[in-house]
N, C-alpha and C positions, 0 to 999 in steps of 0.2 A: 082713428089715429094709427098710423103705421109705426112699425118698429123704428124706422129711421127718424120720424118726428119725435117719438118718445125718447130716443137716444139723444137727440139734439137738446131737448128740454132738460134732461138729466145732466147733460154736459154744461148747459148754461147755469144751472143751479150749483153744480160743482165748481164752476169757474168763479162765481160770486163768493162761495165759501173759501176757496183757496186764495183769492185775492185779499179777502178780509184777514185771513190768517197771516199771509205774507206781509201785508202792510203793517199790522200790529206788531209782528216780529221785528220789522225794521225799526219801528219807533222804539221798542223796548231795547234793542241793541244800541241804538244811538244814545239813548238815555244812560245805558250802562257804561258806554265808552267815554262819553263826555260829561257825565254827571259829577256832582261834588264828591261823592264817595270814591270814585276812581281817582280824582285829584288827590285826595287824602292818602289813598293807597300808594300812589306814585311818590308822594313826598316822604312817606314812611319808608319806602323801599330804598331811598337814597341815604338814609341815616347809616352811620358807621359807628360801631362801638368804640369808645375811647380805650377800652381794655384790650390788650393783646398778650398772647403767650410768648414767652422768651424761647421756649423749646417746643417741638412738636409733641402732641399728646399721643401716648401709646394706647392702642385699642387691644384689649386682652380678651380672647374668646376661649372657652373650653367646653367640651361636651360633657354634660353632667350625667345624663341618664339615657338609656335606650328604651323607648316605649313603643311597642308594636312596630318595630323596624323603622321607627322615626327617631332621629336624634334631636333632643332638646338642647339648645345652646344657651348658656348663660354668658351674657356680655357685660363687661364692666369697663368703665373708663377711669383709669387711675391718674389723678392730677394732684401733684403736691401743691399746697398753697404757695410755696416759695417760687413755683414756676410762673405764677400769674403776676405780671408786673402792674401793681396798683399804684 
């Protein structure tokens, strides 16, 4: 068996392997896109909360400590219960 024949057989075996991987990948992707779970995700994504804020929320950040030349930032969102229209 020459190198060319050996290379051809290795290529045929690799072709079968890659075809199997690609076909199963397509099946899995089609199942993920058109499956029941994706339909439920799409329906949930369209839901809108009935609660809305009357005023924008202020985001307050402050640097609390410096550790090894890195700043640790504490973040807090302050919302008054009166701002939420229930």
